[in-house]
C-alpha positions as CSV (number, residue, x, y, z in Angstrom):
1,M,112.1,113.8,143.9
2,S,108.7,115.1,142.9
3,I,107.7,115.3,139.2
4,V,106.3,118.7,138.1
5,Q,103.2,118.1,136.1
6,P,102.4,120.5,133.2
7,T,99.6,122.9,133.8
8,R,96.4,122.8,131.7
9,R,97.6,125.7,129.7
10,E,100.9,124.1,129.0
11,L,99.2,120.8,127.9
12,R,96.9,122.8,125.6
13,R,99.9,124.5,124.1
14,I,101.7,121.2,123.5
15,E,98.5,119.7,121.9
16,T,98.1,122.7,119.6
17,T,101.8,122.7,118.6
18,D,101.5,119.0,117.7
19,E,98.3,119.7,115.7
20,I,100.0,122.5,113.8
21,K,102.8,120.1,112.8
22,Q,100.4,117.4,111.7
23,V,98.4,119.8,109.6
24,A,101.5,121.1,108.0
25,L,102.5,117.5,107.0
26,R,99.0,116.9,105.6
27,L,99.0,120.1,103.6
28,M,102.4,119.1,102.1
29,A,101.1,115.6,101.2
30,E,98.1,117.1,99.5
31,G,99.6,120.1,97.8
32,G,103.4,119.7,97.8
33,P,106.1,121.5,99.9
34,G,104.8,124.9,98.8
35,A,101.5,124.2,100.4
36,I,102.9,124.7,103.9
37,T,102.1,128.2,105.0
38,L,101.1,129.5,108.5
39,R,98.0,131.1,107.0
40,A,96.8,127.9,105.4
41,I,97.4,126.0,108.7
42,A,95.4,128.7,110.6
43,R,92.6,128.3,108.1
44,E,92.6,124.5,108.5
45,M,92.6,124.7,112.3
46,G,90.0,127.5,112.6
47,M,92.5,129.8,114.1
48,T,93.6,133.3,113.3
49,A,97.0,133.7,111.6
50,N,98.2,135.7,114.5
51,A,97.4,132.9,116.9
52,V,99.5,130.4,114.8
53,Y,102.4,132.9,114.9
54,S,102.4,132.7,118.6
55,Y,103.5,129.1,118.3
56,F,105.9,129.5,115.4
57,A,107.3,133.0,114.6
58,T,107.8,132.1,111.0
59,R,107.0,129.4,108.5
60,D,110.8,128.6,108.4
61,D,110.8,128.0,112.1
62,L,108.0,125.5,111.7
63,I,109.7,123.7,108.8
64,T,113.0,123.5,110.7
65,T,111.2,122.0,113.7
66,L,109.4,119.5,111.5
67,I,112.6,118.4,109.7
68,A,114.5,118.0,113.0
69,E,111.8,115.9,114.6
70,V,111.0,113.8,111.7
71,Y,114.6,113.1,110.8
72,G,115.2,112.2,114.5
73,E,112.3,109.8,114.5
74,L,113.7,108.1,111.4
75,V,117.2,107.6,112.9
76,D,115.6,106.4,116.2
77,A,113.9,103.6,114.2
78,T,117.0,102.5,112.3
79,E,119.3,102.6,115.3
80,A,116.8,100.6,117.4
81,A,116.6,97.9,114.8
82,R,120.3,97.8,114.4
83,D,121.0,97.7,118.1
84,A,118.6,94.8,118.6
85,L,121.3,92.6,117.1
86,P,124.8,92.1,118.5
87,A,127.8,94.1,117.2
88,T,129.3,90.9,115.9
89,D,126.4,90.3,113.5
90,A,127.5,92.7,110.8
91,A,125.2,91.3,108.1
92,G,122.1,91.2,110.3
93,R,122.7,94.8,111.5
94,I,122.9,96.1,107.9
95,L,119.7,94.3,106.9
96,A,117.9,95.4,110.1
97,W,118.8,99.1,109.5
98,A,117.7,98.8,105.8
99,C,114.4,97.2,106.6
100,A,113.7,99.6,109.4
101,F,114.4,102.5,107.0
102,R,111.9,101.1,104.5
103,D,109.3,100.4,107.1
104,W,109.5,103.9,108.5
105,V,109.4,105.6,105.1
106,L,106.3,103.7,104.0
107,A,104.6,104.6,107.3
108,N,105.7,108.2,107.1
109,R,105.7,109.2,103.5
110,E,105.1,112.9,104.2
111,G,108.1,112.9,106.6
112,F,110.3,111.2,104.1
113,Q,109.3,113.8,101.5
114,L,110.1,116.6,103.9
115,I,113.6,115.2,104.6
116,Y,114.6,113.9,101.2
117,G,112.1,115.3,98.7
118,D,111.9,118.6,96.8
119,P,112.9,121.6,99.0
120,V,110.2,123.8,100.4
121,P,110.1,126.9,98.1
122,G,111.8,129.8,99.8
123,Y,112.8,127.9,102.9
124,Q,116.0,129.2,104.4
125,P,117.5,126.6,106.8
126,P,119.4,127.8,109.9
127,E,123.2,127.8,109.8
128,G,124.4,124.2,110.2
129,G,121.2,122.8,108.6
130,P,117.8,122.0,110.1
131,A,118.7,118.7,111.7
132,P,122.5,118.5,112.4
133,E,122.2,116.0,115.2
134,A,120.0,113.6,113.2
135,L,122.2,114.0,110.1
136,H,125.3,113.2,112.2
137,R,123.7,110.1,113.7
138,A,122.5,108.9,110.3
139,C,126.0,109.3,108.7
140,A,127.8,107.8,111.7
141,G,125.3,104.9,111.7
142,L,125.9,104.1,108.0
143,V,129.6,104.3,108.4
144,G,129.4,102.2,111.5
145,L,127.6,99.5,109.5
146,V,130.6,99.5,107.1
147,A,133.1,99.4,109.9
148,G,131.4,96.3,111.3
149,A,131.7,94.7,107.8
150,W,135.2,96.0,107.0
151,P,137.2,92.9,108.1
152,A,135.5,91.0,105.3
153,A,134.7,93.9,102.9
154,G,138.1,95.7,103.0
155,P,140.1,93.4,100.7
156,R,137.3,93.7,98.1
157,Y,137.9,97.4,97.7
158,A,141.7,97.4,97.9
159,D,142.0,98.6,94.3
160,E,139.9,101.7,94.7
161,D,141.7,105.0,95.0
162,Y,140.1,107.4,97.4
163,D,141.6,110.0,99.8
164,W,140.1,112.2,102.5
165,P,139.9,115.3,100.3
166,D,137.5,113.4,98.0
167,F,134.7,113.8,100.6
168,G,133.0,116.7,102.3
169,P,135.1,118.2,105.1
170,A,132.5,117.5,107.8
171,L,132.0,113.9,106.7
172,A,135.7,113.2,106.6
173,E,136.3,114.8,109.9
174,M,133.5,112.8,111.6
175,V,134.8,109.5,110.2
176,R,138.4,110.1,111.1
177,A,137.4,111.1,114.6
178,E,134.9,108.3,115.2
179,F,136.3,105.5,113.1
180,P,140.0,106.1,113.0
181,D,140.9,102.7,111.6
182,L,138.7,103.1,108.5
183,P,140.4,104.1,105.2
184,P,138.8,106.7,103.0
185,V,137.4,104.1,100.6
186,A,135.1,102.9,103.4
187,V,133.3,106.2,103.2
188,A,132.7,105.7,99.5
189,V,131.2,102.3,100.3
190,A,129.0,103.8,103.0
191,L,127.7,106.3,100.5
192,R,126.9,103.6,98.0
193,I,125.1,101.6,100.6
194,W,123.0,104.7,101.4
195,G,122.2,105.1,97.8
196,R,121.1,101.5,97.4
197,M,118.9,101.6,100.5
198,H,117.4,104.9,99.5
199,G,116.8,104.3,95.8
200,L,114.3,101.5,95.8
201,V,112.5,103.0,98.9
202,A,112.1,106.4,97.1
203,L,110.7,104.7,94.0
204,E,108.3,102.7,96.2
205,S,107.3,105.7,98.3
206,H,106.3,107.7,95.2
207,G,104.3,104.8,93.7
208,Q,106.7,104.2,90.9
209,L,106.9,100.4,91.5
210,D,103.2,99.9,92.0
211,D,102.6,98.5,88.5
212,Q,106.0,97.0,88.1
213,I,106.2,94.3,90.8
214,A,103.7,92.7,93.2
215,D,106.0,92.1,96.2
216,R,108.1,95.2,96.6
217,G,109.4,94.0,99.9
218,K,110.9,90.9,98.3
219,L,112.6,93.1,95.7
220,Y,114.1,95.4,98.4
221,R,115.3,92.5,100.6
222,G,116.8,90.8,97.6
223,E,118.8,94.0,96.8
224,M,120.0,94.3,100.4
225,N,121.0,90.7,100.5
226,R,123.1,91.2,97.3
227,L,124.7,94.2,98.9
228,I,125.6,92.2,101.9
229,R,127.1,89.4,99.8
230,E,129.1,92.1,97.9
231,L,130.6,93.1,101.2
232,G,131.9,89.5,101.7
233,L,129.2,88.6,104.3
234,T,126.5,86.0,104.4
235,P,122.9,87.4,104.4
236,P,120.9,86.5,107.5
237,G,119.0,83.3,107.2
238,R,121.3,81.8,104.6
């Protein structure tokens, strides 16, 4: 079966599209979410505004594309780190996901800001959100980490009172479909894990820990190891 190579014009379009996205992220890093405009991008690239509009019909189309791609890259990184370890290594997979999340964020601060930072002023996401597939994978991945730990963790949360209506309908539906043996309290545990992974990384990404501690990786890994112990597991390397 022969492979159809893109034409020179198609390659040029791909290159220009990628450059537009990179310039948009740089503008956001320099001036905040509100700095992303197609006119500003055109000026930076030496193009006319109409030329940029031929690649993205609206600024919102560009932002939606950026969020979907960046979020997908983040989940790709965390899933790959998790899947490098066997399913039986619940503690190792939690730590691998957490460390991959931190590594990706520190290497892609603008992307992290776009996904989790202040919303872009005036941006109207499409119905279902800008990155439904990546969001689904991230949620399922975090719940899957809890599912792997649940034989040890479950008894530790037996006194907590949660039911399915306590959670968003889409999240509850996903968990009940993909993890039918998990009780509702496991979803609460997954959300707490997300918060603890996210919290220190967000502080570090925004420079809030720069003057507070020399080895921020040690602080983060220590927090993740404590989280793993709270689930009734033994941290890797212990």
